[in-house]
Kinemage of the C-alpha trace (Angstrom):
@kinemage 1
@onewidth
@group {chain A} dominant
@subgroup {mainchain}
@vectorlist {calphas} color= white
{ca unk a 1} P -13.042 20.398 55.816
{ca unk a 2} L -9.839 18.473 55.193
{ca unk a 3} L -11.495 15.346 56.529
{ca unk a 4} L -14.333 15.843 54.034
{ca unk a 5} L -11.898 16.246 51.141
{ca unk a 6} L -9.977 13.176 52.252
{ca unk a 7} L -13.140 11.108 52.435
{ca unk a 8} L -14.230 12.358 49.002
{ca unk a 9} L -10.843 11.487 47.505
{ca unk a 10} L -11.010 8.072 49.127
{ca unk a 11} L -14.317 7.464 47.362
{ca unk a 12} L -13.485 8.916 43.942
{ca unk a 13} L -9.969 7.521 43.611
{ca unk a 14} L -11.075 3.881 43.417
{ca unk a 15} L -13.776 4.893 40.957
{ca unk a 16} L -11.166 6.514 38.738
{ca unk a 17} L -8.975 3.438 38.946
{ca unk a 18} L -11.885 1.168 38.064
{ca unk a 19} L -12.838 3.433 35.150
{ca unk a 20} L -9.288 3.378 33.838
{ca unk a 21} L -9.122 -0.382 34.107
{ca unk a 22} L -12.499 -0.672 32.410
{ca unk a 23} L -11.340 1.456 29.476
{ca unk a 24} L -8.194 -0.621 29.223
{ca unk a 25} L -10.307 -3.737 29.170
{ca unk a 26} L -12.452 -2.228 26.437
{ca unk a 27} L -9.496 -1.963 24.079
{ca unk a 28} L -8.489 1.622 24.733
{ca unk a 29} L -4.939 0.710 23.718
{ca unk a 30} L -5.545 -2.061 21.205
{ca unk a 31} L -7.441 0.164 18.770
{ca unk a 32} L -4.694 2.776 18.183
{ca unk a 33} L -2.060 0.038 18.228
{ca unk a 34} L -3.781 -1.801 15.385
{ca unk a 35} L -4.386 1.467 13.543
{ca unk a 36} L -0.754 2.550 13.689
{ca unk a 37} L 0.368 -0.902 12.541
{ca unk a 38} L -1.829 -0.633 9.447
{ca unk a 39} L -0.615 2.895 8.708
{ca unk a 40} L 2.993 1.739 8.929
{ca unk a 41} L 2.299 -1.051 6.442
{ca unk a 42} L 0.669 1.465 4.111
{ca unk a 43} L 3.845 3.528 4.174
{ca unk a 44} L 5.680 0.409 2.977
{ca unk a 45} L 3.169 0.039 0.127
{ca unk a 46} L 3.684 3.626 -0.980
{ca unk a 47} L 7.452 3.246 -0.871
{ca unk a 48} L 7.283 0.073 -2.981
{ca unk a 49} L 5.101 1.728 -5.617
{ca unk a 50} L 7.360 4.787 -5.701
{ca unk a 51} L 10.435 2.632 -6.218
{ca unk a 52} L 8.717 0.979 -9.174
{ca unk a 53} L 7.846 4.363 -10.639
{ca unk a 54} L 11.487 5.383 -10.309
{ca unk a 55} L 12.475 2.538 -12.629
{ca unk a 56} L 10.317 3.752 -15.540
{ca unk a 57} L 12.790 6.406 -16.784
{ca unk a 58} L 15.468 3.693 -16.911
{ca unk a 59} L 13.074 1.520 -18.892
{ca unk a 60} L 12.549 4.346 -21.362
{ca unk a 61} L 16.297 4.736 -21.840
{ca unk a 62} L 16.776 1.018 -22.505
{ca unk a 63} L 13.898 0.979 -24.998
{ca unk a 64} L 15.195 3.660 -27.331
{ca unk a 65} L 15.806 0.958 -29.931
{ca unk a 66} L 12.132 0.143 -30.287
{ca unk a 67} L 10.510 0.694 -33.668
{ca unk a 68} L 8.900 4.087 -34.129
{ca unk a 69} L 5.372 2.757 -34.441
{ca unk a 70} L 5.771 0.824 -31.205
{ca unk a 71} L 6.950 3.738 -29.132
{ca unk a 72} L 3.332 4.582 -28.412
{ca unk a 73} L 3.428 1.834 -25.828
{ca unk a 74} L 6.296 3.611 -24.108
{ca unk a 75} L 4.253 6.814 -24.140
{ca unk a 76} L 1.471 4.891 -22.426
{ca unk a 77} L 3.881 3.708 -19.747
{ca unk a 78} L 5.191 7.186 -19.020
{ca unk a 79} L 1.674 8.648 -18.941
{ca unk a 80} L 0.500 5.900 -16.589
{ca unk a 81} L 3.510 6.577 -14.384
{ca unk a 82} L 2.672 10.291 -14.261
{ca unk a 83} L -0.898 9.553 -13.185
{ca unk a 84} L 0.137 6.919 -10.663
{ca unk a 85} L 2.606 9.252 -8.972
{ca unk a 86} L 0.160 12.165 -8.964
{ca unk a 87} L -2.352 10.338 -6.761
{ca unk a 88} L -1.210 10.108 -3.170
{ca unk a 89} L -3.049 8.545 -0.266
{ca unk a 90} L -2.272 9.726 3.245
{ca unk a 91} L -2.751 7.569 6.316
{ca unk a 92} L -5.930 9.538 7.071
{ca unk a 93} L -7.416 8.484 3.710
{ca unk a 94} L -7.266 4.750 4.392
{ca unk a 95} L -10.927 4.731 5.453
{ca unk a 96} L -12.080 6.452 2.236
{ca unk a 97} L -13.102 3.853 -0.397
{ca unk a 98} L -13.290 6.423 -3.225
{ca unk a 99} L -9.748 7.724 -2.698
{ca unk a 100} L -8.390 4.222 -2.320
{ca unk a 101} L -10.079 3.160 -5.554
{ca unk a 102} L -8.574 6.100 -7.441
{ca unk a 103} L -5.119 5.142 -6.188
{ca unk a 104} L -5.634 1.468 -7.013
{ca unk a 105} L -6.920 2.244 -10.514
{ca unk a 106} L -3.883 4.395 -11.269
{ca unk a 107} L -1.441 1.766 -10.025
{ca unk a 108} L -3.270 -0.984 -11.903
{ca unk a 109} L -3.035 1.070 -15.091
{ca unk a 110} L 0.724 1.377 -14.657
{ca unk a 111} L 0.953 -2.371 -14.038
{ca unk a 112} L -0.980 -3.021 -17.234
{ca unk a 113} L 1.194 -0.611 -19.223
{ca unk a 114} L 4.371 -2.200 -17.924
{ca unk a 115} L 3.031 -5.607 -18.884
{ca unk a 116} L 2.348 -4.397 -22.427
{ca unk a 117} L 5.775 -2.892 -22.718
{ca unk a 118} L 7.270 -6.130 -21.447
{ca unk a 119} L 5.587 -8.010 -24.273
{ca unk a 120} L 6.973 -5.488 -26.740
{ca unk a 121} L 10.530 -6.226 -25.673
{ca unk a 122} L 9.991 -9.927 -25.000
{ca unk a 123} L 12.436 -10.823 -27.741
{ca unk a 124} L 15.521 -8.647 -27.393
{ca unk a 125} L 16.876 -10.035 -30.660
{ca unk a 126} L 14.147 -8.131 -32.494
{ca unk a 127} L 15.845 -4.939 -31.374
{ca unk a 128} L 19.543 -5.145 -32.251
{ca unk a 129} L 20.013 -1.675 -30.813
{ca unk a 130} L 19.516 -3.175 -27.358
{ca unk a 131} L 23.174 -4.159 -27.221
{ca unk a 132} L 23.530 -2.876 -23.687
{ca unk a 133} L 22.216 -6.292 -22.740
{ca unk a 134} L 23.813 -6.119 -19.302
{ca unk a 135} L 21.780 -3.025 -18.458
{ca unk a 136} L 18.705 -4.618 -19.988
{ca unk a 137} L 19.031 -7.749 -17.876
{ca unk a 138} L 19.757 -5.705 -14.784
{ca unk a 139} L 16.622 -3.627 -15.324
{ca unk a 140} L 14.606 -6.784 -15.950
{ca unk a 141} L 15.763 -8.146 -12.611
{ca unk a 142} L 15.066 -4.863 -10.830
{ca unk a 143} L 11.501 -4.627 -12.112
{ca unk a 144} L 10.770 -8.255 -11.292
{ca unk a 145} L 12.157 -7.774 -7.797
{ca unk a 146} L 10.146 -4.601 -7.308
{ca unk a 147} L 6.912 -6.267 -8.387
{ca unk a 148} L 7.558 -8.939 -5.794
{ca unk a 149} L 8.204 -6.314 -3.111
{ca unk a 150} L 4.933 -4.624 -4.020
{ca unk a 151} L 3.112 -7.928 -3.690
{ca unk a 152} L 4.617 -8.557 -0.251
{ca unk a 153} L 3.887 -4.984 0.909
{ca unk a 154} L 0.256 -5.263 -0.201
{ca unk a 155} L -0.128 -8.622 1.506
{ca unk a 156} L 1.255 -7.210 4.752
{ca unk a 157} L -0.928 -4.103 4.509
{ca unk a 158} L -4.084 -6.127 3.908
{ca unk a 159} L -3.180 -8.335 6.857
{ca unk a 160} L -2.781 -5.288 9.110
{ca unk a 161} L -6.070 -3.820 7.838
{ca unk a 162} L -7.857 -7.085 8.552
{ca unk a 163} L -6.444 -7.091 12.084
{ca unk a 164} L -7.508 -3.463 12.637
{ca unk a 165} L -10.994 -3.958 11.204
{ca unk a 166} L -11.452 -7.052 13.355
{ca unk a 167} L -10.257 -5.162 16.442
{ca unk a 168} L -12.762 -2.327 16.057
{ca unk a 169} L -15.644 -4.747 15.505
{ca unk a 170} L -15.064 -7.224 18.313
{ca unk a 171} L -15.689 -6.961 22.036
{ca unk a 172} L -14.297 -5.431 24.143
{ca unk a 173} L -12.320 -3.206 21.744
{ca unk a 174} L -15.488 -2.190 19.894
{ca unk a 175} L -16.473 -0.113 22.939
{ca unk a 176} L -13.357 2.052 22.755
{ca unk a 177} L -13.526 2.110 18.949
{ca unk a 178} L -17.008 3.645 18.984
{ca unk a 179} L -17.046 5.683 22.198
{ca unk a 180} L -13.475 6.979 22.347
{ca unk a 181} L -12.111 6.983 18.790
{ca unk a 182} L -15.107 6.965 16.448
{ca unk a 183} L -13.096 4.446 14.450
{ca unk a 184} L -14.023 3.560 10.870
{ca unk a 185} L -12.987 0.431 8.949
{ca unk a 186} L -9.914 0.771 6.734
{ca unk a 187} L -10.039 -0.177 3.065
{ca unk a 188} L -7.972 -3.170 1.958
{ca unk a 189} L -6.036 -2.929 -1.284
{ca unk a 190} L -7.855 -4.731 -4.077
{ca unk a 191} L -5.894 -5.218 -7.273
{ca unk a 192} L -8.404 -5.666 -10.077
{ca unk a 193} L -5.840 -7.002 -12.538
{ca unk a 194} L -6.210 -10.747 -12.884
{ca unk a 195} L -3.396 -12.571 -11.133
{ca unk a 196} L -2.141 -9.420 -9.413
{ca unk a 197} L -2.071 -11.233 -6.093
{ca unk a 198} L 0.569 -13.613 -7.464
{ca unk a 199} L 4.211 -12.623 -7.601
{ca unk a 200} L 4.905 -12.052 -11.306
{ca unk a 201} L 7.791 -13.574 -13.192
{ca unk a 202} L 9.149 -11.336 -15.911
{ca unk a 203} L 11.287 -14.084 -17.401
{ca unk a 204} L 10.586 -13.977 -21.099
{ca unk a 205} L 8.221 -11.042 -20.626
{ca unk a 206} L 10.554 -8.115 -20.105
């Protein structure tokens, strides 16, 4: 009996080894590696957007000197911020185009509102109440820097998504992607605002 078991193990063990090596060759590890890399980059995107949203209350405080009829723009900024922060995308939602579009639309609306508010305060001399010019310039620099960080985070995320989507579509990883993981393509971030892919300069705009 023991001899039979030994012979059976001797036959099945190499088969198991070959199967394991075959799975490894089919991208069993490369698929989750690429997926986790993209998810990590998405976390950076969310952090960058949240940091921008955190600057809006400071912007409101600086803009108290704006004319009454122009404060509607500030209301638009705060409302856009509220919507943008209310829509959250988890790592599991990165394959859902509809959820990604809702998030993108909300962030694009905040970008547009901030741009409009920047034009409102383009000439600080028009608002003599903005005498805390040091705070104003500091906020200007912070927002410009944050927009650049968002641009970099989105570029890195889209690069990681491209790498993941390529991995799950190319041989041999496509075998593991379909058979083992049931992997779906992730959605890249598409900013619909013209020029959004370019790092903005707020000099003379905010």
